[in-house]
N, C-alpha and C positions, 0 to 999 in steps of 0.2 A: 588162511594158508596161502591163497593166491596173492593176497595183498602183501604178505611178508616176503614171498618169493619175488614179487615185482619190485619191492623196495630194495632187496638184496641185489637184484640185477642192476637197478638204477645206481646203487652205491658203487658197484664194481666198475660199471661203465664210466661214470663221471670221475671217479677217483683215478682211473687209468688215463682218461683223455686229458683232464686238467692237471696241471702241475701244482696249482695253488688255488684252493677254494676258501675264501674268508667270509664269515657271516657276522654281521653287526646288527644290533637292534633287536635281538631275540627277546629281550626283556619287554619289548612293546607288544608282544603277542598276547592278546587277551586270554583269560583263563576260562571263559565260557563263551557260548555262541548266542545267536547265529552270527557267522562271520563270512563276509565276501572278501577274499584276498585277490587283489588285482595287480598285475605287473606288466612291464614292457615285454615286447615279443621280438627279440633280435636273433634267436638261435633255434628256430623251428622246434623239432621234437625235444631238443636238449633242455629247453626252458622248464617244462614240468619235471623232467628228471632231476635237474639241479635242485629244485625246491624239495623234492621227495628225499633227496640225499640227507637233509638236515636231521640227523638221528635223534639228537637230544631235544629237539624243538618241542615246545608245548603244543605247537600246532598239530603235531602228529600224535603226541601222547593223549591229547584230549579229543581231537576232532576226527582223526583218520581222514585227512583232507582229500577232497575229490576235485578233479579238474575238468573244466569244460573243454571238450575236444571237438575239432571239426570232423564230422562224420565221414565225408568222402576222403579227406586227406589223411586222417589218422585211423579211425575205427575200422575201416574196411581193408587196411593193409594187413598182410599176413602176420607180421611181427609186432608192429606198433599198435595194431588193432587189439591183439590179445593182451598186450601190456596195458593199454588204456582200459580195457574191460576189467582186468585184474585190479587196477587201481580205482575202480568205481567211476570211471569217466562217464559223463553225461553227453551223449552224442548231439552234435549241432550240425545241421546241413547249411552250407553257405550258397547263396544263389550263384556266385561267380564260379564255384566248383562244379555246378551243374549246367553251366552255360553251354549251348550247342551252336555250332556254326550254322548260319542261315543259308537256305538254298538260294541260288541266284545272286543278284547284286542290286544295290540301291542305285537308282538312276537320277532321282530328283526329289528334293524336299521343298514343297511349296507351303509356307506357313507351318501348319501342324499336320499336313498330309505328306506321307512318305509314299513315293512311287517306286515300285520294284520291277525288275526284269527277270523273268523265269523264277520268280519267288513263289513260295507256298505258304503265305501268311496264315491262311485259315487253318491249316493243319499244324503249323509250328508255333503259332502265337495265341495267347489268351489275354484278355483284359487284365491289366495290372502287371503283366510281365514287363521286363525291362529290355529295351532295344539298346544294344551297345554298338555304337558306330563312331568312327573317327576318334576313338578313345574317350567318348562321352556316353553317358547313360540317359535314356529317355523312357519315361513310363508310357506304356501303351494304353490309350484311352478307349480305342475301338478298333476292331478288325473289320474293315469294310469288305474286302474280298482278297483273293490270293495275291494281288499286286498293289493293294493300297492299305495303308495303316493310318490311323489318327494317333498322334503322340502329343505329349506335353513338351513342346519344344522350347518355348520362351525365347526364341531367337538365338539359341545357342549354336545351332548348326547352320552353316551357310549353304546357300544354293546358288547356282546349279552344281550337281555332283554327277560323276560318271563312274560306273563299275566299282562302287564302294562295297567292300566286304563288311559283314556285320555278324553279330551274335545275338542270341536270345537267352536271357536269364529268366527262369521261371519264378513266379511268386511262390514263396514257401510259407506254409502255415507253421509257425513256431509255437503255437499255443500249448501243445503237449509238452514241449521242452520246458517252457516257462512254468507250467503247472508242476512239473517234476521238481524243478529248482525250488519253487515256493514251498512245496511240501518238505523238502530236505531242510530248508532254512527254518521252517516252523518247528522242526525237531531239534534245533540247536546245532546243526552241522556247519562245517566250513566248506565253502566251494571256492575253488580257484578259477580265475578267468583272465584272459589276456584281451582287454577291450579294444586293442588296435585292430583286432579281427583277423590278422594274418601276420606271418613272420616277414621281416624286412631287414635290410642292412643300411638304413639311413642313420644319420647322427642326431636325429631329433624324432619326437613322437609323430606317428601318423594321426590323422583325425580319428578320434575315438568313436566307436559304435555305441548306440544307445542301449544295447541289450542289458548291460550291467545295471543301468538305472531302472529298467523295467523289473529286473530281478529284485533289486533292493526295495523299490517303492511298492511293487506289486505284493511282495511277501508281507511288508509292513501293513498294507491296506487290507489284504484278504485275511490274514491270520492275527492281525493286531500285534505284530512282533517287531520290536526295534532291532533292525539289522545293523551290525557294525561293518564298516568298510576299512580295509587296511591296505595301504600301498606297499609294494615290495619292488625294489629296484634290482634288476639283474645287470650288473655293470661288467661287461666282458672287455678284456684287453687282448685283442686279436683272438676272439673266441672261436674263430673258424680253424685255428691252427692247433695241431696236436701239442699237448703239454703247455697250454696257455694258462691264463689266470682269470678268475672271476671273483668279484666282490658282491655279495648279496646283502642288501640293506632293507630291514623291515622298518617301515615308517610308523608314525603314531596313528592308532585307529581312532575312528570317530563314528558317532551314531547318526543315522538319518533323522533329521529334526522332525518334530510333529508338524511344524508349519509346512514343511515340504510335502509331507504325507497328505495333509489337508488340501494343499494346492494340487496335488496329483489327482485327487477326486474331482476337482473342478476344471483343471486345465492341464492335461497330461503333457502336452508339448512344452509348456513353460516350465513345469516341474522337472521334466527330464533334462531340459536345456540347462537349468540352474545346477542340477546335481552333476551333470556331465562336465560342466566347467570346473566344479570343485574337485572332481575326480582327476581331471587333467592337471590341475594345479598341484594336487597332492602327489601325483606320480612324478612330476618334475622335481619334487623335493628329494626324491631318492634315486634319481637317475642323472647321468651326465649328459647334458644337451649341448650341441654345438651346431653352427650353421653348416659346416662342411668337415670332411676328414682332415683337411689342411688346418682348419681352426682347432679341431680336436687335438691334433698333434702339437700345435702351438700351445694349447692349454696345458698339456702334460709337461712340456719343456718349461713353461713359465712357473708351474708348481715346483719343479725341480730346482730352478734357478732361485726362486724366492727363499727356499729353506737354506739354513746354514749347511755347510758341506757335511758335517757329522751329525746332523739332526736325525732323530729316529722318532717317527710319529706312529701312533696306533693306527690300525686299518681304518677306524672310524674317522679320526682326524684327517688322515690322508685323503680319504674320499671326500670329506667335507671341504677340504681345501681345493680339490679339483672342481667340485661343483660351484664353489664361490667364484673361482676364476672363469669358469664356463659362463656363469650368470653375468659376470662383468663384461664378457665379450658381447652379450646382447644389449645390456643396459648402457654401455659406454662405447658402442661401436663407432660413433661419430665424433668422439672426443679426440682432438688432434694429437695429444700426447699419447693416448692409448693406441691410436692408429700407427703412430711412429714406432712405439715399442713393439707392437705386434708384428709390424713389417720387419724390424730388426731380428726378432725372435725367429720368424720364418726363414730369414736369410741364414741365421746361425744354424737352424735345423737343416737347411739345404747343404751347408758346408759339412755338417756332421755326416750326412749320407754320402756326400761326394768323397770324403776322406775315409769312410768305412768304419766309423767309431760311434760310440754312444756318449750321451752327455755325462753320465756318471763316470765314464772312463777319462774324459777330459778333466773332470773335477778331481779325480784321484791322481792325475799326472804329477810326478815329482821331478825334482832337478838332480836327483842322486843317481848317476849312471850305474854305479856299482849295485845299488839297491834294485835298479831296473833289471840288470842282468840276472841278479839272484831270483827275482820274481819270474823272469822268463824261464829260467831253469826249473824252478819249482812247479810252475803251472804246466810246463811242457811234460815234466815227469808225471804229474797227476792226469794230464790228458792222455798220455800213452798208457797209463795204468787202466784208465777207464776204457780206452779203446781195446786193449788186450782182452778185457772181459766181454765187451759188447760186440767185437768183430764177428764171432761165429753167428750171433743173433742177427747182425746186419745181413750177412750172406744168406741166411735162411729165410729172412723176411723180405728179400728183394722182390720175389714174385708177388707176395701179398701186397707190398707197397705199390707196385706197378698196376695191379688189378684195382686197388682202391682208388688210386689217382685217376685212372681212366674212367672208372664208373662215376666217381663224384664230379669230375669235370663235365661229363655228359649230362648228369642230373642238374648241375649248376646252370648250364646253358639252357636246358629245357625250362627250368624254373624262371630264369631271367626272361626268356621269350614269352612266357605265359603271365608275366606280372607287369603291372604299370607302376609299381612303387619301388621295386628293387633297383639298386644302383649297379651292382655287379653280380648279385646272387650268392654272395659269400655266406649269407645266413643259413643256407641249406647244406653247406659243405660238411660241417661237423656231424649233422644228423645222418647224412647218407654214408659217411665214413663208418659210423658206428653200426648202422643197419647192415652195410655190406660186410663189416667185420664179423658180425654175428653168424653169417653164413660161410665166409671165406676162411676165417681162422680155424674153426673146428675141422673143416675139410683139409686145411694145411697140416694140422696136427695128425690127422689120420694118415695122410700121404707120407709125411716124414717118418711116422712110426712104422709104416709098412716098408719103406725104403731101408730103415735102420734094421728091421728084422731080416730082410733079404740080404743085406750086407753081412750080417752075422752068419747067416746060413752059407753064403758064398765063401767066406773066409774059413769057416768050419774048424775053428781052433778051440771051441768049447762045446760042451754037450748040449743037446736039444733042450733039456730042462733049464739050463742056465741061459740059453738064448731067449727062451720065453720069459724068464724072470727079468733079464736085462731089457727086453722089449717093453714089458709092463712098467718098469722103472722109468724108461725113456718117455713113455706116454704120460706118466704122472709128473715128471720133472720138467718136461719141455715148456708147458705153460708157466711154471714157476720161474724158469730161467728167463723166458721172454719178459716177464714182469720185472725181474731184477735187472735185465738188460736195459729196459726203458729208464729205470732209475739211474743206472750207470750212464746212460746217454745224456741225461740232464747234466751230470758232472762233466762229461766230455765237452758238451757245448759251452758250459760256463768257463772251463779252463782254456779251451781253444780261443774263445773271444778275448780272454785276458792276454794270452800269448800274442795274438794278432795285434792287439792295440799297443802292447808294450814294445813290440818290434817296430811298429810304425812310428811310435814316439821316438825311438832311438835313431831311426833312419831319417825322419823328417822333423827334427826337433824345432827348427825355426818356425815352420808352419803351425805346429801344434802349440808352441809357446804363444804365437800370435792369436790362435783360437782361444787359448785359455785366458789371455788378457781381454779379449772380446767378451768372453763369458763373465769375467769379473765386472766389467763395465755394465753389462746387461743386468747382472745381479743388483748392482747399486741402483740402476734406473727403476727396476721393478719394485724394489723395496720402498723407494721414495714415492713411487706412484701409488702403491698400496696405502701408505700412510696418508697421502694427500686425498685419495678418492675412495678410501674404504667405506666411509659413511654413506656414499652414494649407492653402494651395493648391499651392505649389511647394516641394518639399523643398530644404533648403539655399538658401533664397531669396536671401540676401544675395550669394552668389557667382554666382547664376544670373539676376540681374536683367537684363532686356532693356535697360533704360535707367536710368542712375544720375544723380541730381541733385547728386552730390558735387562741389563746386567744386574740391577738391584734385585730382580726377581730370582736370579740364579743364587744370589747371596742369601736371600730369604729362605730358599729351599734348603740350603746347606745348614742354616741356623735351625730349621725345623728338624733336620736329621739329628743334630746334636741334642735338641730338646727331647726327641723320642728316645734317644739312648739314655738320657738322664732318667726318664720315666721308668726305664727297664732296670735302673740301678747300675748302669755301666758308666 
C-alpha cells in the first residue's frame, strides 16, 4: 500500500514538473534477477522519482525496485525520508554528510605531522577519520595529542600554513548496509544506485564510488549469485526548469564474470578497479557527455544542423545522434577541421541568443511575407486564447511562485557552498521546488478556499447551503484548474515564441536571411565532416548510420511500400 502510494505520488510530481518524459530501451530490462541498476545523478531527489515513474516497465512489474538513498540527505528529511522508506530505500550514510568543523585552526604541516592552534584533536578525531583541509582529504594515521596529528600526506599539502580552517569526516562502518544489499540480491531483487555518490550539475560523470562493485562482487562471492548490472541514463534537457524534458535510456545488462569474482577473492582492489572501469564505460553509453556547457550546447546545435530540415527521428535515434556528436567532441577535439567547425557553430549559437531566436525558428523561416503575417495572426490568436484561460491561474499562483523561487534560491546557494563538485547548484533546484510545493500548494488551496467562502458570505446573494456547496466545489476544482492552466501555459509559451520570431523576421529580414545562409553553409560543412570522419568515431560507420542522405534509400522505401500493398491484395 505504501509503495503504491509512493509511486502514485512520484507519477503526479514528475508528470507535472516535466513537460515531456521519453523512455527508450525498456526491452533491455531483464526478466529475472538479481539486478543492480545504476545511473547518473544530475537532479538530486528527482532521479529516483523519474525511474519510479515508469509504470509499464518490467523493472517494477517483476522486482518492485529499491533505491540506495543517502541516509542524512534523504532518509532523515520529513517528506523525502518517508517517501524513501515507502519505496523500500536502503539507507546509506556518507562521511561528507557527517563532517564536522574542527575546533581551532591548522598552523603548520611538517611532513606527515599537522600542528594546530586551540584544536581538540583527541576529542574530535579518531584513527582512520579523514581530515579535510584546503579542499583536500587526508587519512588520519595517529592522534598524538590535542594539537598534533599524524596524517597520510604524500606531499599533497604545502607548508607553512596559517589559520587554515578544517573539517573532520568520521570513518563509517558500511558492513551492515552491504550485508543488507547482498541478502536482497540473493533473493533476486533489483536495487538501484547512483554510483557518483552525490548529485551534481556537471556535463560529465564524476569519479565513481566503489560501493556498487562491492555490492555486485560481494553478493556473487557470498551467495554464489551471478548479479546482472544495467546502466540507465537520465538525460535532462534543462532539467532544473519547470516543464522541461528528460529522456531515460536503459542500456544492455551484463553479468559479473566468474573471472572477476575469483579475482575479488584474491585481490579485492584490482577486481573493484576493473569492474568500476567497466561500469563507467557502460554508463557513458547511455548518457550525454561534454567537456563544458558551451560544448554541450554546440553538440545540440550540430545535431540539429546535421539533420535535414523536415527529418523526424525516433527518441532513441535522436539521443544516439547526440551521443555520437558528443563522443566526437572528445575523440576529435584536436582535429583542425573539427575545431574550426565547432568554433563556427558556437559563433552561430551566440548570434541566435543575441537575436533572441532558436535554431529551429531560423530553419523554418520563409520568404513569403503574406504567409508570415498569416502565421503571426494565427499564433497571436492561439496565444491570447491560452492566456485568457491561464491568466486567473497566473494571478493566483504569483505568491506561490515567489515563495518557491525564494526558497529554492536559498537552498541552491547553500548546496553550492557545501559542495566541491557543483558548478552552480542547479541540480538541487527541481528537488527543492517540489519539496516546497508539497507544503506550500496545499496551504494555498486552503487559503484560497477560505477567501472564496468569505467572499460568498460577504456578498450574501445565495443561501448558506449553496455557499457551502460552492465552497466545496471550488476546493475540488481549484487543483484541477491549476493542472489545466499548466498545460495551457505550455501552449502560450509555444505560440508566443512563434509570434516573437516571426515579427523579428519581418522587421530584420536582412539579418535573418544572412543568418539562414550561414546556417545552410554550416549544414553543408557538418555533413561533409561526418562523411569524412565518421569512421573515427563509430566503427563500421556506413552500416551504422543513424540517418542516411542516400536518395536511393528513399526510393527503396517507397518500393517496399508498394510491395506491401500488393501482399494485402491492393
